[in-house]
N, C-alpha and C positions, 0 to 999 in steps of 0.2 A: 483694553486690548487682550485678545485671547489667542493662544497658539496651541495647536495640537502638534507636538513634535514626535516624529518617529525616526529612530535610528535605522538606517537602511544599508544594504549592500549594493543596491542599485535602484534607480527610480527614473521615471520619465513622465512628462506631461504632453499629451497630444491635444491639438485643437481641432475640433470637428468643424466642417464646413456648414454653411447655412442650409444647403440642400443635401438630400441623401447621396447624390452622386458626386458632391464636392470632395476633393482630396482631403485627407487628414494629414496634418503636419505636426512634427515634433517641435515643441516650443522650448523645452529644456530637458536635459538628461544629465544625471550624475552617477558616480559609482558610490563608494563608501561615503557616508555623511548623514545629513538630516533632511527629511522632508518636513517643511514647516507649513501647516495649514493655518492661515492667519486671518483673523477677523478683527474689525474695529468697531467701536461704539462712538457716538456723536460727541462725547466728552474727552476723547483721547487727544493728547498733545505730544509735542516733542519729548517731554519728560518720560512718558510711558514708552515711547519708541526707544529712547536711549537705555532705559532700565532693562527693557526686554532684549535689546542687542547685547548688553553686558551679560545678562542671565544666560541667553542661548549660547554665547561663545565661551562662557565660563563653566558651563556644566561639564562635569567629568562623567561621561557616559560610555567611554571606550575602555576596554580592559587592558591592564598592564600584564606583565609576564606571569603574575600570580592569578590572573583572571579576575582581579578586583577592578571595579570601575574607577580608575584613577587618572585617565587621560581625557583631555578636552578635545574638541574638534580640530583645533589648530595643530596640536601635538600629533594627532592621528593623520593629518594631511587630508582631511575630509572636505567635502563640498556641501553646499546648501541648495535645495530646490524649494523655492518659496512660492506658494500658491494662495491667492486671495480666496477667502471662503466666508462670506457673510452669514452663512447658515450656522456658524458657531454661536451666533447670537439668537438662535431660535428659542422662543418661549413656547413650550408645549404644556404648560400647567393647566390650561383650560381648552376644552374642545379637542378637535382632531386635526385642525389645520394650524401649523405653526405661525406664530406672530413674529415679525422681524422688526418691531418698533425700536428695539434697542440697538440694532445695527446702524452704523453710520450710513448716511446717504451716499450714493456713488461718487458725487463730486468731491466730498471730503475723503471718503475711503480711498480713492485712487491716489490722492495726494499723500496720505499717510502710508499707503502701501509702497509707493515709489520712494518716499523718504526712508522707510525701513530698509528696503533693498539697498539703497545708496549707503546707508549707515553700515550695513554688513560689508559691502564692497570696500568702503573706506578703511575698514580694519583689515584689509588684505585677504578677505575670504573669496573663494570662487563661488559665485552665486548664479544659479540658473533660475528661471522663473516660468510661471504660467503666463497667461494673458488676462489681465484684469477684465472682468465682465464676460469673458468668453465661455462657451460650453466646452468643458475640458474632460478628458479621460486621464486620470492619474493612476499610474501603475507603479507599484513598489514591492520590494522584498524587505519586510520588516525584520531587522537583525536582532535576535534575542528571544522573543520580541521585547523591544524597549519602546515604550510609548509614554510620554510625559505631557500632562496638561499644565500650561502656564497661563497665568492671568494677572493683569496689572490694571487696577482701576485708578482713574484720576481722583485725587483727593476731593472731597465734597467742599463746595465753597463755604466759607465761614459766614455765619449769620449774625 
């Protein structure tokens, strides 16, 4: 599981229509908080989701009165905008076209995505989302800027 976390002062995700004249609609919008661009691989399980939930909610990325990063998202009263992004698993080591063989197939990825969002909400967080598999425009104001790469791989099976 991979997450690109960005601390923001505001963010929103808009869903484009299928045709050029189709209306664009806002799927999710937050003020202060984190935008989480989230990707899954085919070996991810509930263990990775729970670890990542704990990590995201425990990170102290908001400043205290001395401007030190000492407050977590909950203490700051922030929200989350969670957007699925399989391209986090792009492999560009060879050639010019990315390979996505390490990205989870959509049927598994949507289950993991929904479980991750549910886990965040169950911990009392305000969570807005994009739309899994849709063509989206994500607009954000990165605060700081603060951008953190998070990764949690499933343990290798013992041989």
